[in-house]
C-alpha positions as CSV (number, residue, x, y, z in Angstrom):
1,X,0.0,-0.1,-0.1
2,X,1.5,3.4,-0.8
3,X,0.0,7.0,0.0
4,X,0.7,10.1,-1.1
5,X,1.4,13.2,1.4
6,X,1.9,16.5,0.6
7,X,4.1,18.4,3.3
8,X,4.8,22.1,2.2
9,X,3.7,21.5,-1.1
10,X,6.2,18.8,-1.6
11,X,4.3,15.2,-3.0
12,X,6.0,12.5,-1.1
13,X,5.2,8.8,-1.6
14,X,5.2,6.8,1.4
15,X,4.8,2.8,1.0
16,X,3.0,1.4,4.0
17,X,4.3,-2.0,4.1
18,X,1.9,-2.8,7.8
19,X,-1.6,-0.4,6.6
20,X,-2.3,-1.2,10.5
21,X,0.3,1.5,11.5
22,X,-1.5,4.1,12.5
23,X,-1.7,7.3,10.8
24,X,0.4,9.5,13.5
25,X,3.1,6.6,11.9
26,X,2.5,7.9,8.7
27,X,2.5,11.2,9.1
28,X,6.2,11.4,10.9
29,X,7.4,9.3,8.0
30,X,6.2,11.3,5.5
31,X,7.8,14.2,7.9
32,X,11.5,12.6,8.2
33,X,11.3,12.2,3.5
34,X,10.7,15.6,3.6
35,X,13.3,16.7,5.8
36,X,16.0,14.0,3.7
37,X,15.1,16.2,0.9
38,X,15.2,19.8,2.6
39,X,18.2,19.5,5.1
40,X,18.4,23.0,5.2
41,X,14.1,23.7,6.9
42,X,14.8,22.5,10.4
43,X,12.1,20.5,11.9
44,X,11.1,19.7,15.4
45,X,12.2,16.4,16.4
46,X,8.5,16.1,18.1
47,X,6.3,17.9,15.0
48,X,2.8,18.7,15.7
49,X,0.8,17.9,12.7
50,X,-2.7,17.6,11.1
51,X,-3.6,15.5,8.5
52,X,-6.8,15.7,6.1
53,X,-7.6,13.5,3.1
54,X,-7.8,15.8,-0.2
55,X,-10.3,14.0,-1.9
56,X,-13.5,14.9,0.8
57,X,-11.4,17.6,2.9
58,X,-11.8,15.5,6.0
59,X,-9.7,15.7,8.6
60,X,-7.9,12.2,10.1
61,X,-7.6,11.0,13.3
62,X,-3.7,10.0,14.1
63,X,-4.6,7.2,16.0
64,X,-6.8,5.5,13.3
65,X,-4.9,3.2,11.7
66,X,-3.9,3.6,8.0
67,X,-6.2,0.7,6.0
68,X,-9.1,1.9,8.4
69,X,-9.3,5.9,6.8
70,X,-7.4,5.1,3.2
71,X,-7.0,3.7,0.4
72,X,-4.3,2.8,-2.1
73,X,-2.8,4.8,-3.5
74,X,-5.1,7.6,-1.8
75,X,-3.8,11.7,-1.0
76,X,-3.2,13.4,2.3
77,X,-2.4,16.9,3.2
78,X,0.0,17.6,6.4
79,X,0.1,21.0,7.8
80,X,3.0,20.9,10.4
81,X,1.7,23.0,13.4
82,X,2.3,26.5,12.7
83,X,1.8,26.2,9.3
84,X,-1.6,27.6,6.9
85,X,-3.1,25.3,4.7
86,X,-2.4,26.1,1.1
87,X,-5.7,25.1,-1.0
88,X,-3.5,25.0,-3.9
89,X,-2.1,21.9,-2.8
90,X,-5.1,20.0,-1.6
91,X,-5.2,19.3,-5.6
92,X,-3.4,16.0,-6.4
93,X,-0.5,15.3,-8.0
94,X,-0.3,17.1,-11.5
95,X,-3.9,18.5,-11.6
96,X,-4.2,22.0,-12.3
97,X,-3.2,24.3,-9.9
98,X,-3.5,27.9,-11.7
99,X,-7.7,27.7,-11.4
100,X,-7.6,29.7,-8.4
101,X,-5.0,31.9,-9.3
102,X,-4.9,35.2,-10.3
103,X,-2.4,34.5,-13.2
104,X,-3.7,35.1,-16.7
105,X,-4.7,31.3,-18.2
106,X,-3.2,30.2,-20.9
107,X,-5.1,28.4,-23.8
108,X,-5.1,25.8,-25.9
109,X,-7.3,26.0,-29.4
110,X,-9.0,22.7,-30.4
111,X,-9.6,22.2,-33.9
112,X,-8.8,18.5,-34.2
113,X,-5.9,18.7,-36.7
114,X,-3.5,20.2,-34.4
115,X,-3.3,18.6,-31.1
116,X,0.0,16.5,-30.2
117,X,0.8,14.2,-27.7
118,X,3.2,17.1,-25.9
119,X,0.0,19.1,-25.6
120,X,-2.0,16.8,-24.4
121,X,0.1,15.7,-21.6
122,X,0.0,19.7,-20.5
123,X,-3.4,19.6,-20.3
124,X,-3.7,16.7,-18.5
125,X,-0.8,18.6,-16.2
126,X,-3.4,21.6,-16.2
127,X,-1.4,24.3,-18.0
128,X,-3.5,24.7,-20.3
129,X,-7.3,25.5,-21.0
130,X,-8.6,25.2,-24.4
131,X,-11.3,27.0,-26.1
132,X,-12.9,26.3,-29.9
133,X,-12.3,28.6,-33.3
134,X,-15.1,30.1,-35.0
135,X,-13.7,27.7,-37.5
136,X,-14.4,24.8,-35.5
137,X,-17.8,25.7,-34.6
138,X,-18.9,26.8,-37.9
139,X,-17.7,22.6,-38.8
140,X,-19.7,21.3,-35.9
141,X,-22.8,23.1,-36.7
142,X,-22.9,21.7,-40.1
143,X,-22.4,18.0,-38.7
144,X,-25.4,18.9,-36.6
145,X,-27.6,20.2,-39.1
146,X,-27.2,16.5,-41.4
147,X,-28.8,15.1,-38.0
148,X,-31.3,17.7,-37.6
149,X,-32.4,17.0,-41.2
150,X,-32.4,13.4,-40.5
151,X,-34.9,13.1,-37.8
152,X,-37.2,16.0,-39.4
153,X,-37.2,13.6,-42.6
154,X,-37.8,10.6,-40.4
155,X,-35.3,9.0,-42.3
156,X,-33.9,5.5,-40.6
157,X,-30.1,5.9,-39.4
158,X,-28.1,3.9,-37.3
159,X,-27.5,5.7,-33.8
160,X,-29.9,8.0,-35.1
161,X,-32.8,6.7,-34.2
162,X,-32.1,2.9,-33.8
163,X,-30.5,0.5,-31.6
164,X,-26.9,-0.3,-31.2
165,X,-24.7,-3.1,-32.1
166,X,-26.9,-6.1,-31.8
167,X,-30.3,-3.9,-32.3
168,X,-29.1,-2.0,-35.1
169,X,-32.6,-2.8,-36.8
170,X,-34.6,-1.7,-34.0
171,X,-35.8,1.3,-35.2
172,X,-36.6,4.1,-32.2
173,X,-40.0,6.6,-32.1
174,X,-38.6,10.0,-32.6
175,X,-40.3,10.6,-28.7
176,X,-37.5,8.2,-27.0
177,X,-34.5,9.7,-29.0
178,X,-33.4,11.4,-26.1
179,X,-34.0,8.4,-23.7
180,X,-32.5,6.1,-26.3
181,X,-28.9,8.3,-26.0
182,X,-29.2,8.4,-22.2
183,X,-30.0,4.9,-21.5
184,X,-26.9,3.8,-23.8
185,X,-24.2,5.9,-21.7
186,X,-26.3,4.2,-18.7
187,X,-25.6,0.7,-19.9
188,X,-22.7,1.4,-21.3
189,X,-21.3,2.5,-17.7
190,X,-20.2,-1.3,-17.4
191,X,-16.4,-0.3,-15.8
192,X,-14.8,-2.5,-13.1
193,X,-15.3,-0.5,-9.8
194,X,-15.3,-2.2,-6.4
195,X,-17.8,-2.9,-3.4
196,X,-17.4,0.3,-2.0
197,X,-19.0,2.3,-4.3
198,X,-22.1,2.5,-2.4
199,X,-20.1,4.7,0.0
200,X,-20.2,8.4,-2.4
201,X,-17.3,10.0,-0.6
202,X,-14.7,7.2,-1.3
203,X,-12.2,6.5,-3.9
204,X,-13.6,3.5,-5.5
205,X,-12.2,1.1,-7.6
206,X,-9.2,1.0,-10.4
207,X,-9.9,5.0,-10.7
208,X,-8.1,7.6,-12.9
209,X,-6.2,9.8,-11.7
210,X,-7.9,13.5,-12.3
211,X,-4.7,14.1,-14.5
212,X,-5.5,11.3,-16.8
213,X,-9.0,12.3,-17.0
214,X,-8.4,15.8,-17.9
215,X,-6.6,14.0,-20.7
216,X,-9.3,11.7,-21.6
217,X,-12.0,14.8,-21.7
218,X,-9.7,17.1,-23.8
219,X,-8.8,14.2,-26.2
220,X,-12.5,13.6,-26.6
221,X,-13.7,17.6,-27.2
222,X,-10.6,17.6,-29.9
223,X,-12.4,14.5,-31.6
224,X,-16.0,15.9,-31.6
225,X,-14.4,19.2,-32.6
226,X,-13.6,17.6,-36.2
227,X,-16.9,18.2,-37.4
228,X,-17.4,14.7,-37.9
229,X,-19.7,13.2,-35.1
230,X,-23.2,15.3,-35.4
231,X,-22.6,16.4,-32.0
232,X,-24.1,20.4,-31.0
233,X,-22.4,23.0,-30.6
234,X,-23.9,23.5,-27.3
235,X,-22.7,19.9,-26.2
236,X,-19.1,20.6,-26.9
237,X,-19.4,23.9,-25.2
238,X,-20.5,22.6,-21.8
239,X,-18.2,19.4,-22.2
240,X,-15.2,22.3,-22.9
241,X,-16.4,24.3,-19.5
242,X,-16.2,21.2,-17.3
243,X,-12.9,20.6,-18.5
244,X,-11.7,24.3,-18.2
245,X,-13.6,24.3,-14.4
246,X,-11.5,20.9,-14.3
247,X,-14.9,18.7,-13.1
248,X,-13.7,15.4,-14.2
249,X,-15.7,12.3,-14.3
250,X,-15.0,9.2,-11.8
251,X,-13.6,6.9,-14.9
252,X,-12.2,3.6,-14.3
253,X,-9.0,2.2,-16.2
254,X,-10.8,-1.2,-16.5
255,X,-13.5,-2.7,-18.9
256,X,-12.2,-1.5,-22.5
257,X,-11.6,-4.6,-25.4
258,X,-10.7,-1.6,-27.7
259,X,-13.3,-2.3,-30.7
260,X,-16.3,-0.1,-30.7
261,X,-13.5,2.5,-29.3
262,X,-13.3,2.8,-25.3
263,X,-17.2,2.4,-24.5
264,X,-17.2,2.1,-20.8
265,X,-14.5,4.0,-19.7
266,X,-15.9,7.3,-22.2
267,X,-19.6,6.2,-20.9
268,X,-18.4,7.2,-17.7
269,X,-17.1,10.0,-18.9
270,X,-20.3,11.4,-20.4
271,X,-22.1,10.3,-16.9
272,X,-20.7,12.7,-14.9
273,X,-21.3,15.5,-17.5
274,X,-24.8,14.2,-17.7
275,X,-25.1,15.4,-13.9
276,X,-24.9,11.5,-13.1
277,X,-22.1,9.1,-11.0
278,X,-19.2,10.9,-9.1
279,X,-17.1,13.5,-10.3
280,X,-14.0,15.3,-8.6
281,X,-12.9,19.0,-9.0
282,X,-10.3,21.0,-6.9
283,X,-13.0,22.9,-5.2
284,X,-15.4,19.7,-4.2
285,X,-13.2,16.9,-4.2
286,X,-15.3,13.4,-5.2
287,X,-19.1,13.9,-5.0
288,X,-21.7,13.4,-7.2
289,X,-21.7,14.6,-10.3
290,X,-24.5,17.3,-10.4
291,X,-23.5,19.1,-7.1
292,X,-19.6,19.6,-8.6
293,X,-21.3,21.2,-11.9
294,X,-23.7,23.4,-9.9
295,X,-21.0,24.2,-7.9
296,X,-19.1,26.1,-10.9
297,X,-21.9,27.5,-12.1
298,X,-22.3,24.3,-14.9
299,X,-25.5,22.5,-16.1
300,X,-25.5,19.0,-17.3
301,X,-25.6,17.6,-21.1
302,X,-29.1,16.6,-22.1
303,X,-28.3,14.3,-25.1
304,X,-29.5,15.4,-28.4
305,X,-29.9,12.2,-31.0
306,X,-26.3,10.4,-31.8
307,X,-25.1,12.9,-29.3
308,X,-25.1,9.5,-26.6
309,X,-23.3,7.6,-29.4
310,X,-20.9,9.9,-30.7
311,X,-19.6,10.8,-26.6
312,X,-18.7,6.9,-26.1
313,X,-17.6,6.0,-29.7
314,X,-13.5,6.3,-30.0
315,X,-10.2,5.5,-28.9
316,X,-9.5,8.5,-26.6
317,X,-9.0,6.2,-23.4
318,X,-6.1,4.1,-24.8
319,X,-4.5,7.3,-27.3
320,X,-4.8,9.6,-24.4
321,X,-3.1,7.0,-22.1
322,X,-0.4,6.6,-25.4
323,X,0.4,10.2,-24.9
324,X,1.5,9.7,-21.7
325,X,3.2,6.9,-21.7
326,X,5.2,7.7,-25.1
327,X,5.7,11.5,-23.6
328,X,7.3,9.6,-20.5
329,X,9.5,7.2,-23.2
330,X,11.0,10.3,-24.7
331,X,12.1,11.6,-21.4
332,X,13.4,8.3,-20.0
333,X,15.0,7.6,-23.5
334,X,17.1,10.5,-23.8
335,X,17.8,10.7,-19.9
336,X,19.1,7.5,-20.3
337,X,22.2,8.2,-22.8
338,X,23.3,10.4,-19.7
339,X,23.3,7.5,-17.1
340,X,24.5,5.3,-19.2
341,X,27.8,7.6,-20.3
342,X,28.5,8.4,-16.4
343,X,28.3,4.7,-16.1
344,X,31.0,3.9,-18.2
345,X,33.0,7.0,-17.5
346,X,33.4,4.9,-13.9
347,X,33.5,1.7,-15.3
348,X,36.5,3.6,-16.9
349,X,35.7,2.4,-20.7
350,X,36.5,3.7,-24.2
351,X,34.6,6.3,-26.1
352,X,36.1,5.1,-29.2
353,X,32.7,3.2,-30.1
354,X,30.7,6.0,-30.8
355,X,33.4,7.7,-33.3
356,X,31.5,9.5,-36.0
357,X,32.7,7.1,-38.8
358,X,31.3,4.2,-36.7
359,X,27.9,5.3,-37.3
360,X,28.2,6.9,-40.7
361,X,28.3,3.1,-42.2
362,X,25.2,2.4,-40.5
363,X,22.7,5.2,-40.7
364,X,19.7,4.4,-38.1
365,X,18.5,7.9,-37.0
366,X,18.5,6.9,-33.5
367,X,22.2,5.2,-33.6
368,X,23.1,8.5,-34.7
369,X,21.4,10.4,-32.3
370,X,22.8,8.4,-29.1
371,X,26.3,7.9,-30.3
372,X,26.5,11.9,-31.1
373,X,24.9,12.3,-27.4
374,X,28.2,10.3,-25.6
375,X,30.6,11.9,-27.8
376,X,29.0,15.2,-26.7
377,X,28.9,14.0,-22.6
378,X,32.5,12.2,-22.5
379,X,36.1,13.1,-23.0
380,X,36.8,15.4,-25.9
381,X,38.8,18.4,-26.6
382,X,35.7,20.3,-25.1
383,X,34.8,18.5,-21.7
384,X,38.0,16.9,-20.6
385,X,37.7,14.4,-17.8
386,X,40.7,13.7,-15.5
387,X,39.5,10.5,-14.7
388,X,39.8,9.3,-18.5
389,X,43.4,10.9,-18.3
390,X,44.2,9.6,-15.4
391,X,43.3,6.2,-15.2
392,X,43.7,5.7,-19.3
393,X,41.5,2.6,-21.2
394,X,43.5,-0.5,-21.1
395,X,41.3,-3.4,-22.4
396,X,41.2,-4.0,-25.9
397,X,37.5,-3.3,-26.0
398,X,34.6,-2.6,-23.6
399,X,31.3,-5.2,-22.7
400,X,28.5,-4.9,-25.1
401,X,26.6,-2.9,-22.4
402,X,28.7,-0.2,-23.1
403,X,29.9,-0.7,-26.3
404,X,26.3,-0.9,-27.9
405,X,24.4,1.8,-26.0
406,X,24.1,4.0,-29.9
407,X,22.7,0.8,-31.4
408,X,20.2,-0.7,-28.4
409,X,19.5,2.8,-26.7
410,X,19.2,4.4,-30.5
411,X,16.7,1.8,-31.4
412,X,14.5,2.5,-28.8
413,X,14.6,5.9,-29.8
414,X,13.1,5.2,-33.3
415,X,10.4,2.8,-31.9
416,X,9.7,6.0,-29.9
417,X,9.5,8.3,-32.7
418,X,7.8,5.7,-34.7
419,X,5.2,5.6,-31.7
420,X,4.9,9.0,-31.3
421,X,3.9,9.9,-35.1
422,X,1.2,7.0,-34.9
423,X,-0.3,8.5,-32.0
424,X,-0.2,12.0,-33.0
425,X,-2.4,10.9,-36.2
426,X,-5.0,9.1,-33.8
427,X,-5.1,12.3,-31.6
428,X,-6.6,14.2,-34.6
429,X,-8.6,11.4,-35.9
430,X,-12.7,10.9,-35.8
431,X,-13.4,7.4,-34.4
432,X,-16.9,7.7,-34.4
433,X,-19.8,5.5,-36.1
434,X,-21.2,6.5,-38.1
435,X,-19.6,9.8,-39.5
436,X,-21.5,12.5,-40.5
437,X,-19.8,14.3,-43.9
438,X,-21.6,17.6,-43.9
439,X,-20.2,18.4,-47.5
440,X,-22.3,15.5,-49.1
441,X,-25.3,15.5,-46.6
442,X,-24.8,12.3,-45.5
443,X,-23.7,9.8,-42.4
444,X,-21.8,6.6,-43.3
445,X,-20.7,3.7,-40.9
446,X,-17.6,2.2,-40.6
447,X,-14.9,1.1,-38.8
448,X,-12.4,4.4,-37.2
449,X,-13.3,3.1,-33.8
450,X,-11.2,0.1,-33.8
451,X,-8.3,0.6,-31.5
452,X,-5.7,-1.5,-33.5
453,X,-3.6,1.5,-34.6
454,X,-2.8,2.6,-31.1
455,X,-2.9,-1.0,-30.0
456,X,-0.2,-2.1,-31.8
457,X,1.9,0.7,-31.4
458,X,1.9,1.2,-27.5
459,X,2.7,-3.0,-27.5
460,X,5.8,-1.9,-30.2
461,X,6.7,0.9,-27.3
462,X,6.3,-1.5,-24.2
463,X,9.1,-3.8,-26.2
464,X,10.9,-0.7,-27.6
465,X,11.5,1.1,-24.2
466,X,12.0,-2.2,-22.1
467,X,15.5,-2.3,-23.7
468,X,16.8,0.6,-22.0
469,X,16.1,-1.3,-18.2
470,X,17.2,-4.6,-19.5
471,X,20.6,-2.6,-21.1
472,X,20.6,-1.2,-17.9
473,X,20.6,-3.2,-15.3
474,X,23.1,-5.4,-16.9
475,X,25.4,-1.6,-16.5
476,X,23.9,-1.9,-12.3
477,X,25.7,-5.3,-12.2
478,X,28.5,-4.2,-13.9
479,X,29.5,-1.5,-11.2
480,X,28.0,-3.9,-8.2
481,X,30.5,-7.4,-9.2
482,X,34.0,-6.3,-8.4
483,X,35.2,-9.3,-10.8
484,X,33.6,-7.0,-13.9
485,X,34.8,-3.7,-12.6
486,X,37.7,-2.1,-10.4
487,X,35.6,-0.8,-8.0
488,X,34.7,-1.9,-4.4
489,X,31.8,-4.9,-4.4
490,X,28.6,-3.5,-4.2
491,X,29.5,0.3,-4.6
492,X,30.0,0.5,-0.6
493,X,33.1,0.5,2.1
494,X,33.7,-2.1,4.4
495,X,31.6,-5.1,2.6
496,X,30.0,-8.0,5.0
497,X,29.3,-5.4,7.1
498,X,27.3,-3.0,4.9
499,X,25.5,-4.5,2.0
500,X,25.6,-1.5,-0.6
501,X,24.0,-2.1,-3.6
502,X,22.9,-5.4,-3.3
503,X,19.5,-5.1,-2.9
504,X,19.0,-2.1,-5.3
505,X,20.7,-4.0,-7.9
506,X,18.0,-7.0,-7.4
507,X,15.3,-4.8,-7.0
508,X,16.0,-3.3,-11.0
509,X,16.2,-7.2,-12.1
510,X,12.9,-7.9,-10.4
511,X,11.6,-4.6,-12.6
512,X,13.4,-6.0,-15.8
513,X,12.0,-9.5,-15.4
514,X,8.4,-8.0,-15.0
515,X,8.6,-6.2,-17.5
516,X,9.2,-9.2,-19.9
517,X,6.0,-10.6,-18.9
518,X,4.3,-7.1,-19.8
519,X,6.1,-6.8,-22.8
520,X,4.2,-9.3,-23.7
521,X,1.6,-7.6,-26.6
522,X,-2.4,-7.2,-26.0
523,X,-3.1,-6.7,-29.6
524,X,-2.4,-10.7,-30.2
525,X,-5.3,-11.4,-28.2
526,X,-9.4,-10.8,-29.6
527,X,-12.3,-12.0,-27.8
528,X,-15.3,-11.6,-29.4
529,X,-18.5,-9.6,-28.2
530,X,-22.0,-8.1,-28.7
531,X,-23.5,-11.3,-29.8
532,X,-20.6,-11.4,-32.6
533,X,-21.1,-7.9,-33.8
534,X,-17.7,-7.0,-32.5
535,X,-16.0,-10.2,-33.7
536,X,-12.7,-8.9,-33.4
537,X,-11.4,-6.4,-30.9
538,X,-7.6,-5.1,-29.9
539,X,-7.4,-4.7,-26.5
540,X,-5.6,-1.0,-26.6
541,X,-6.6,0.1,-23.6
542,X,-4.5,-3.0,-21.8
543,X,-2.0,-2.3,-24.1
544,X,-2.0,1.3,-22.8
545,X,-1.7,0.6,-19.3
546,X,0.5,-1.7,-19.6
547,X,3.0,0.7,-21.8
548,X,2.8,3.1,-18.9
549,X,4.0,0.7,-16.3
550,X,6.7,-0.8,-18.3
551,X,7.8,3.1,-18.8
552,X,7.7,3.8,-15.1
553,X,9.7,0.8,-14.6
554,X,12.5,1.9,-16.6
555,X,12.5,4.9,-14.8
556,X,12.6,3.4,-11.7
557,X,15.6,1.2,-13.1
558,X,17.5,4.1,-14.6
559,X,17.0,5.8,-11.2
560,X,19.2,3.0,-9.5
561,X,21.7,3.0,-12.0
562,X,22.0,6.9,-11.6
563,X,22.5,6.0,-7.8
564,X,25.2,3.3,-8.8
565,X,27.0,5.6,-11.2
566,X,27.1,8.7,-9.0
567,X,28.4,6.0,-6.1
568,X,31.2,4.9,-7.8
569,X,32.4,8.1,-8.9
570,X,32.9,8.8,-5.1
571,X,35.6,5.9,-5.3
572,X,37.5,8.3,-8.1
573,X,37.6,11.6,-5.7
574,X,39.6,13.6,-5.9
575,X,39.1,13.0,-9.7
576,X,36.5,14.6,-11.6
577,X,34.8,13.6,-14.7
578,X,33.6,15.8,-17.5
579,X,31.8,19.0,-17.0
580,X,28.2,17.8,-17.8
581,X,28.6,14.8,-16.3
582,X,29.9,16.3,-13.0
583,X,26.7,18.5,-13.0
584,X,25.0,15.0,-13.1
585,X,26.4,13.9,-9.8
586,X,25.7,18.0,-8.7
587,X,22.5,17.4,-9.0
588,X,21.9,14.0,-7.7
589,X,23.8,15.2,-4.6
590,X,21.4,17.9,-3.7
591,X,18.7,15.4,-2.9
592,X,20.8,12.4,-2.1
593,X,24.1,11.9,0.1
594,X,26.9,9.8,-0.9
595,X,26.3,6.1,0.3
596,X,28.8,5.8,3.4
597,X,27.3,2.9,5.3
598,X,23.6,1.0,4.6
599,X,20.5,3.2,5.1
600,X,17.1,2.8,4.1
601,X,17.6,3.2,0.3
602,X,14.0,3.6,-1.1
603,X,13.7,7.0,-0.1
604,X,16.9,7.8,-2.1
605,X,15.4,5.5,-5.1
606,X,12.2,7.6,-5.0
607,X,13.8,11.2,-5.7
608,X,16.2,10.2,-8.3
609,X,12.8,8.7,-10.3
610,X,11.3,12.3,-9.6
611,X,14.5,13.7,-10.8
612,X,14.1,11.7,-14.1
613,X,10.2,12.3,-14.5
614,X,11.0,16.4,-14.0
615,X,13.4,15.7,-16.8
616,X,16.0,17.5,-14.8
617,X,18.9,15.0,-15.3
618,X,18.3,16.0,-19.2
619,X,18.1,19.9,-18.6
620,X,21.2,19.9,-16.4
621,X,23.3,18.4,-19.5
622,X,21.7,19.9,-22.2
623,X,23.5,23.5,-22.5
624,X,26.8,21.6,-22.3
625,X,25.6,19.4,-25.2
626,X,24.8,22.7,-27.1
627,X,28.1,24.3,-26.3
628,X,29.7,20.7,-27.9
629,X,27.5,20.7,-30.8
630,X,28.6,24.3,-31.5
631,X,32.3,23.1,-31.6
632,X,31.4,19.9,-33.5
633,X,30.2,20.8,-37.3
634,X,30.6,17.4,-38.4
635,X,27.4,16.2,-36.6
636,X,24.3,15.0,-38.5
637,X,21.6,15.4,-36.0
638,X,20.2,17.7,-33.5
639,X,21.1,16.6,-29.7
640,X,17.4,17.1,-28.9
């Protein structure tokens, strides 16, 4: 069990191995971790504090057990006596923090054609609000006019005035069309929930965190804004207003097979917008949806003909989760190059394998890019290394985990680029059924809702990015194993009395092994649903969720390698490495002290992981890499 605790604006993940421990223990453990991360701040040895739950603002009794008042992955705010509550810190990690500020809001204009994975992740984090262009509004109105004409002429069109799936031949009377659409939303809300759902204020089941629900809602708006779904501008504007107010429906992460799109999750998204089910906002926490909407001066959506189907048909769940996965994969891939270069330095490897001519004769883009980064980071005339100069390379060649980084890391970069291209196309696609073509005045049924494209791409992403962890774990082994390096066993003095990085390496190995199972493709499976109408499905929802988990494991393994490489550097002092790699060392040492004797390592791994999530390792070396590029004009591609 893990609980996220906010202390003075910093979110700390606290593992609770024994959930029967008291809330007092949780608070003290969070304060201990906060003190480690902020050594300059003096805290009392017996601090007085108050805890409250973020989802509903309820105060928590410090004598209660953790399991009796919290769920796994819950969020808690801790206030030290003398501090004051900061409402911006009551938000869950990553959620919008500018809604209640006095800053001028920034907007992204959604037109259904230009949204990127990076934009979507930024929208999820609350960096921007959204608006529609006048051209987009015109396209939406034209498509809606087609639907209204169909109804006025009593034409029979699937999804407008018929049943759905196996009931496509059942014609519905005009006075029942609103109820038809609402029934579709309610019946499709079949995502997996827990038995705790009857308690209104509990975070129930495996729900998307608000940040991911924001991404899902933004992407659904973008798809409808293309003007091929036939929704009314009134409905679309209500969705947009809910997004900008951060009114977010309860959406389960499970329950989609990715055939007619992500039906169950998208139905839950629509249910909250209808004022039913549960909803969350920064002002209200979790409560019933109508209360949240009314609290923000909003009114629920009243579904018009076809709108229910338009709100649930599509690949937005798998695509929005995939957007986060590919953006995080891109961030960790380039930081993997930096960490590997530091490992090569402490293992006294050579930079000869990164010579430009080697990679020019096997000109894969990713391979060339990675080799270029290594040249910019390792010993050179621009950034000399005292370690390389003092202890010259004395082997014929390095092991593959060092020598072949451009080849292994390179294909991971190329895989990420391929997946990103697929997803950027998917984000700006119409995935509804039937589609409305206003220029022709008709609707056409097709299969754009099928999730095979993002499902296959995200399976490929898992396989490609996993190799960054696989090769990283082998480099960690080389640093920890004295028979493979000139370093002390497990990177610690007084081995035997201290175990050093022994179990940290085991953790990395465990994560890599788990990834091997997660990398089995989801999209090779298919189960017939809807009475064999949907007789081939993509399983794209699972492909997206496990891709995210694989990426997270990769980040964690590389966090361990970063810790190990910086610890290994301690044994070369007073010699220094190159300027960019020294900057990485200094960055880590702002949050993790050297390992002089055994201590709890999990918190060190967490803060190193946070550095990678925030891309601080990459940002630390980028100015040096640009300087190197400016001094060496023979490079083919940009370092970033």
